[in-house]
MARVO-398874 format. One record per residue: residue in one letter; x, z negated, y negated of N, C-alpha, C, CB in turn. Coordinates in steps of 0.001 Angstrom, whole numbers, padded with zeros to 6 digits, always signed. Each point is the difference from the previous one (the first is absolute). Glycine has a CB too. Layout:
residues N
AXZYXZYXZYXZY
...
This chain:
residues 159
M-081988+000518-121429+000876+000470-001071+001179+000820+000649-000630-002065-001513
E+001157+001455+002691+001050+000790+000617-000303+001353+000436+000777-002012+000646
S-002104+002078-000215-000551+001312+000515+000097+001006-001133-001630-001139+001641
D+001109+000604-002780-000049+001085-001258+001315+000506-000339-001897-001136-001039
S+002923+000309+001076+001354+000264-000290+000505+001062+000932+000314-002306-000841
S-000467+002144+002112+000476+000926+001129-000844+001288-000132+000653-001977+001657
D-001829+001915-001972-000814+001319-000117+000511+000751-001208-002128-001015+001046
R+002457+000485-002172+000555+000693-001095+001347+000524+000210-001340-001342-001321
R+002169+000669+002219+001284+000694+000357-000258+001075+000989+001304-002057-000413
A-002345+001971+001298-000126+001190+000868-000600+001195-000744-000268-001522+001967
V-000476+001267-002949-000513+001172-000831+001078+000608-000724-002154-001009-000274
S+002974+000131-000399+001119+000387-000802+000947+000888+000856-000217-002148-001409
A+000546+001661+002691+000832+000813+000819-000603+001252+000438+001012-001967+000682
A-002253+001989-000437-000770+001236+000246+000048+001041-001070-001432-001375+001286
T+001236+000867-002516+000102+000835-001133+001334+000606-000186-001688-001329-000969
T+002717+000506+001110+001409+000439-000192+000347+001054+000999+000639-002232-000872
G-001175+001910+002052+000296+001075+001201-000751+001303-000207+000285-001886+001696
S-001453+001795-002280-000716+001149-000421+000634+000792-001082-001914-001175+000672
E+002442+000476-001608+000636+000732-001159+001264+000655+000537-000914-001647-001782
E+001672+001054+002711+001199+000502+000612-000287+001350+000689+000844-002378+000312
V-001986+002215+000439-000445+001158+000890-000382+001120-000985-000910-001523+001991
E+000165+001350-003152-000294+000931-000895+001287+000632-000767-002238-001248-000134
A+003192+000483-000274+001236+000443-000417+000764+000812+000833-000063-001785-001133
T+000090+001414+002478+000595+000860+000970-000598+001340+000228+000616-001994+000965
A-001834+001985-000945-000824+001099+000116+000202+001010-001218-001628-001503+001328
E+001857+001005-002492+000323+000839-001118+001331+000555+000154-001431-001274-001418
V+002261+000565+001823+001537+000509+000245-000135+001137+001012+001219-002387-000361
F-001850+002243+001453-000136+001157+001017-000793+001143-000625+000046-001623+001984
R-001154+001439-002702-000578+001100-000720+000856+000762-000862-001881-001198+000114
T+002730+000437-000864+000852+000635-000879+001126+000755+000662-000618-001708-001561
L+001248+001180+002594+000957+000676+000753-000459+000945+000991+001228-001826-000392
G-002544+002075+000467-000746+000981+000857+000217+001239-000464-001642-001444+000539
M+002044+001825-001811+000249+001310-000534+001392+000433+000176-001734-000381-001576
A+002009+001482+002228+001389+000340+000158+000939-000048-001190-000888+001317+001699
R+000292-000784-002755+000785+000050-001223+000486-001406-000461-001318+002060-000641
R+000493-002980+000710+000294-001411-000374+001082-000604+001033-002480-000283-001016
L+002350+000662+002268+001005-000475+000934+001303+000591-000312-001671-000290+001718
Q+001713+001618-002064+001160+000655-000403+000651-000617-001172-000937+001961+000910
I+000183-002386-001907+000410-000638-001244+000760-001343+000384-002054+001064-001336
M+001292-001797+002114+000660-001256+000557+001313+000227+000655-002202-000888+000357
Q+002294+001897+000434+001118+000396+000853+001165+000046-001167-001452+001494+002045
L+001267-000654-002992+001063+000194-001111+000298-001328-000589-000782+002326-000580
F-000091-003179+000206+000480-001332-000528+000846-000865+000982-002058+000041-001399
L+001598+000130+002724+000692-000887+001000+001324+000447+000445-002138-000601+000746
H+002390+001955-001122+001364+000612+000438+001025-000133-001097-001162+001686+001469
I+000757-002178-002598+000969-000199-001031-000376-001342-000621+000395+002531-000430
S+000783-003090-000304-000198-001355-000583-000049+000039-001482+001146-000984+001910
E-001660+002260-002405-000256+000073-001311-001402+000285-000490+002211+000599+000026
T-002526-000478-001277-001375+000353-000512-000085+001476+000034-000202-002021-001510
L-000989+002505+001484-000365+001445-000026-001043+000056-001106+000468+000515+002556
C-000542+000621-003228-000905+000222-000935-001091+001031+000618+001809-000541-001885
G-002905+000632+001423-000922+000974+000462+000425+001477+000110-001514-001550-000941
C+002217+001924-000145+000487+001413-000046+001046+000259+000992-000510+000093-002342
E+001367-001109+002688+000894+000130+001135-000618+000124+001414+001486-001263-001423
I-002457+000572+001691-000850-000027+000990-000631+001357+000251-000297-002346-000506
A-000361+002827-000566-000702+001255-000047+001038+001147+000339-001719-000943-001778
D+002910+001037+001284+000977+000945+000267+000564-000065+001480+000511-000118-002476
I-000382-001179+003001+000540-000062+001251-000971+000422+001124+001454-001747-000924
L-002769+001332+000703-000939+000273+001033-000777+001355-000406-000216-002621+000594
E+000648+003277-001603-000674+001321-000379-001519-000202-000258+001714+001296+001430
L-002155-002356-002149-001343-000195-000263-000300+000123-001545-000107-001464+002099
E-001088+001436-002405-000480+000018-001337+000143-001487-000561-001657+002033+000519
D+002061-002140-001870+000126-001318-000603-001213-000777+000044+001635+000872-001399
Y-002822-000305+001215-001307-000724+000080-000168-000645+001396-001042+001638-001686
Q+001456-000944+002743-000199-000570+001379+000839-001227+000150-000469+002258+000973
V+001730-002225-001473+001005-001098+000164-000562-001045-000927+002130+001476+000551
S-002586-001221-001665-000440-001064-000890-001232-000802+000643+000833+001435-002053
R-001708-000599+002698-001113-000714+000659+000503-000800+001253-001621+001831-000829
D+002562-001354+001522+000527-000644+001157+000702-001345-000404+000278+002304+001131
L+000566-002146-002056+000657-001168-000650-000953-001149-000375+001662+001612-000880
S-002702-001146+000291-000953-000931-000522-000610-000803+001180-000487+001550-002000
A+000124-000738+003041-000632-000617+001195+001044-000864+000747-001635+001983+000221
L+002869-001637-000077+001040-000789+000484+000151-001361-000786+001102+002166+000732
R-001073-002024-001942+000157-001128-000871-001269-001006+000160+001428+001538-001667
K-002531-000932+001663-001233-000869+000211+000021-000723+001449-001377+001664-001583
A+001986-001005+002479+000030-000529+001392+001207-001090+000140-001003+002356+000928
G+001796-002522-001998+001020-000923+000023+001354+000440+000756-001920-001632-000162
L+002059+003042+000272+001138+000546+000597+001087+000400-000923-001461+000684+001680
V+001201-000239-002878+000965+000308-001052-000323-000760-001239+000359+002242+000943
E+000618-002209-001740-000154-000773-001374+000738+000921-001004-000036-002538+001017
S-000465+002613-002320+000650+000661-000990+001250-000808-000405-002179+001052-000726
Q+003360-000583+000501+001188-000590-000323+000315+000022-001472+000699+000590+002207
K-000656+000731-002744+000131+000215-001331-000565+001160-000560+001774-001185+000265
R-001942+001267-001569-000560+001366-000543+001007+000499-001024-002527-000646+000304
T+002806+001986-000141+000775+000710-000840-000665+001086-000462+001805-000736+001001
G-002319+000582-002291-000821+001100-000729-001270+000048+000832+002044+001489-000905
T-002362-000386+001441-001310+000148+000688+000298-000160+001517-001008+001608-001851
W+002246-001911+002319+000218-000044+001363-000018-001491+000427+001324+002205-000073
I-001971-002444+001196-000033-001333+000531+000850-000024+001338-002360-000432-001099
H+003228-000502+001149+000880-000097+001148-000726-001048+000959+002264+000581-001405
Y-002309-000171+002697-000456-000963+000960+000955-000496+001033-002033+001026-000379
Q+001689-001989+001052+000757-000521+001161-001033-000639+000986+002155-000444-001455
V-001474+000210+002624-000751-000693+001086-000410-001439-000617+001365+001295+002033
C-002528-001843-001650-000365-001281-000589+001044-001077+000440-002515+000667-000004
S+002862-001508-000938+001055-000904+000216-000440-001136+000826+000985+000673-002079
D-002320-000905+002177-000606-001171+000759-001216+000419+000719+000852-001595-001653
P-000683+002593+002673-001367+000441+000709-000460-001201+000727+000617+002489+000358
S-001857-002222+000076-000641-001066+000869+000640+000160+001347-002268-000023-001243
P+002220-001028+002110+000671+000135+001268-000460+001089+000897+000354-002291-000199
T-001579+002754+000160-000588+001078+000716+000697+001277-000513-002263-001239+000322
S+002177+001394-001766+000681+001109-000677+001396+000210+000416-001412-000410-001844
A+002133-000625+001944+001331-000128+000201+000414+000703+001462-000073-002242-001563
R-000858+001654+002538+000165+000597+001317-000319+001506+000119-000528-002237+000821
L-000498+002671-001611-000354+001489-000005+001088+000785-000643-002433-000501-000119
L+003008-000055-000914+001167+000685-000767+001261+000038+000987-000870-000904-002433
D+001014-000052+003273+001146+000080+001062-000213+001213+000909+000272-002562+000023
L-001566+002755+000307-000380+001112+000893+000286+001334-000648-001770-001418+001025
V+001342+001494-002295+000098+001293-000786+001463+000161-000152-002239-000175-001307
R+003061-000802+001140+001463+000152-000348+000641+000690+001198+000091-002128-001511
Q-000650+001969+002664+000592+000561+001241-000258+001446+000271-000222-002189+000870
L-000812+002634-001664-000410+001543+000067+001102+000821-000595-002497-000488-000233
P+002979+001560+000862+001039+000782-000547-000629+001004-001097+001380-000239+002273
L-000606+000417-003304-000239+001015-000961+000253+001437+000655+000668-001687-001904
T-001459+002666+001524+000333+001403+000514+001413+000411-000729-002708+000729+000340
R+003273+000348+000244+001322+000370-000538-000259+000511-001369+001015+000559+002255
R-002176+000183-002569-000235+000498-001378-000107-001113-000986-001148+001950+000920
V+000241-002855-000499-000235-001201-000942+001244-000789-000229-002323-000181+000797
D+003129-000081+000180+001168-000845-000192+000955+000911-000788-000318-001454+002195
G+000434+002692-002086+000879+000802-000804-000449+000000-001384+000545+001373+001885
R-001764-001164-002120-000599-000034-001391+000164-001381-000691-001698+001735+000759
L+001541-002834-000050+000251-001313-000517+001325-000159-000363-001669-000848+001255
T+002657+001171-000367+001513-000131-000437+000340+000773-001238+000627-000262+002367
M-001152+001498-002430+000430+000888-001128-000736-000543-001106+000450+002104+001307
R-001659-002419-001345-000750-000472-001167+000684-001290-000516-002216+001029+000883
L+002663-001879-000105+000650-001158-000471+001286+000298-000663-001084-001218+001734
A+001777+002320-001237+001285+000488-000553-000191+000450-001440+000760+000723+002295
F-001965-000292-002674-000293+000452-001349-000149-001077-001070-001065+001850+001104
R+001004-003043-000620-000186-001033-001020+001208-000230-000901-001562-001049+001561
E+001235+000475-002631+001044-000414-001078-000301-001393-000282+000248+002272-001099
R+000786-003231+001169-000086-001383-000227-001222-000451+000656+001245+000103-002101
A-001446+000183+003295-001054-000743+000906-001371+000456-000424+001455-002107+000293
G-001633+003219-001149-001333+000343-000437-000270+001441+000225+000071-001782-001661
C-001362+001982+001865-000603+001348+000339+000480+000925-001332-002311-001032+001543
V+002693+002330-001296+000336+000858-001027-000843+001299+000051+002292-001020+000013
L-002911+001436+001117-000798+001009+000013-001536-000229+000187+002024+001001+000727
G-002827-000480-001439-001348-000133+000158-000721+000950+000912+000188-000889-002118
V-001395+000668+002577-000882+000859+000767-000180+001242-000632-001095-001831+000863
G+001340+003035-000225-000212+001271-000628+001030+000586-000745-002043-000649-000044
D+003186-000095-000098+001242+000543-000671+000508+001121+000855+000631-002237-001048
P-000827+003481+000718+000326+001166+000941+001577-000030+000273-002041+001520-000963
E+002885-001805-000113+001443+000105+000456+000392-001226+000946+000600+001255-002253
G-001189-002331+001947+000364-001188+000875-000608+000183+001430+000060-001570-002088
L-001243+002147+002205-000580+000130+001301+000807+001188+000782-002415-000880-000929
A+002792+001868+000104+000915+001121+000752+001269-000644+000466-000850+001937-001462
A+001457-002719+000580+001295-000610+000448-000344-000921+001181+001085+000091-002382
L-002016-000855+002434-000332-000842+001203-000202+000846+001160-001040-001698-001366
D+000211+002787+001287-000231+000812+001159+001302+000720+000475-002400+000295-000786
R+003240+000211-000169+001256+000630+000488+000923-001072+000781-000116+001702-002049
A+000125-002896+001370+000898-000998+000638-000549-000472+001400+000719-000776-002360
T-001980+000611+002405-000697-000406+001193+000330+000960+001067-001826-001047-001278
N+001551+002439+000900+000095+000979+001033+001392+000077+000525-001838+001247-001011
T+002825-001334+000075+001451+000012+000355+000304-001266+001065+000625+001120-002511
Q-001169-002196+002077+000225-001175+000864-000594+000237+001309+000027-001505-001901
L-001160+002051+001930-000773+000252+001258+000749+001021+000906-002209-000472-001251
L+002649+001490+000601+000864+000882+000739+001261-000600+000678-000845+001627-001576
T+001296-002493+000802+001206-000838+000434-000279-000795+001196+000732-000163-002292
I-001939-000439+002152-000489-000888+001070-000312+000771+001302-000952-001517-001780
L+000411+002636+001639-000431+000837+001085+001123+000714+000727-002070+000268-001231
D+003272-000046+000458+001024+000642+000601+000698-000681+001125+000166+000988-002060
């Protein structure tokens, strides 16, 4: 009887370990794409939520790419949706990541943003009203303003 109980515990521990390895592998696969790593960098450099259109503007990506990447990051347990405003969903870093994910996020947090991305992030957040996104993807006036502001800030940084 004692042997059966210890065998079940050993099988249970092996299964749990196997599930943890699979979950860790999924996180590595997800972060293996440079775009997703850049998205996580954005979240980890600010303490606010970001919506997909903001991420698309900052990283100069198409909205469908960002949407797919956010879906993969959410599935891997790295981000969670915080709130929905109309068609916009705001995301943040997962509030309760697995221990392995937390260690990986600490490593990502140490990666520096490029000057251009850091400048675009700063300027994009400055466009917010009442902590909400105000410009959508493809808004020509908004994108032109963001580009002008970013280029001005980049010139200042480079001087």
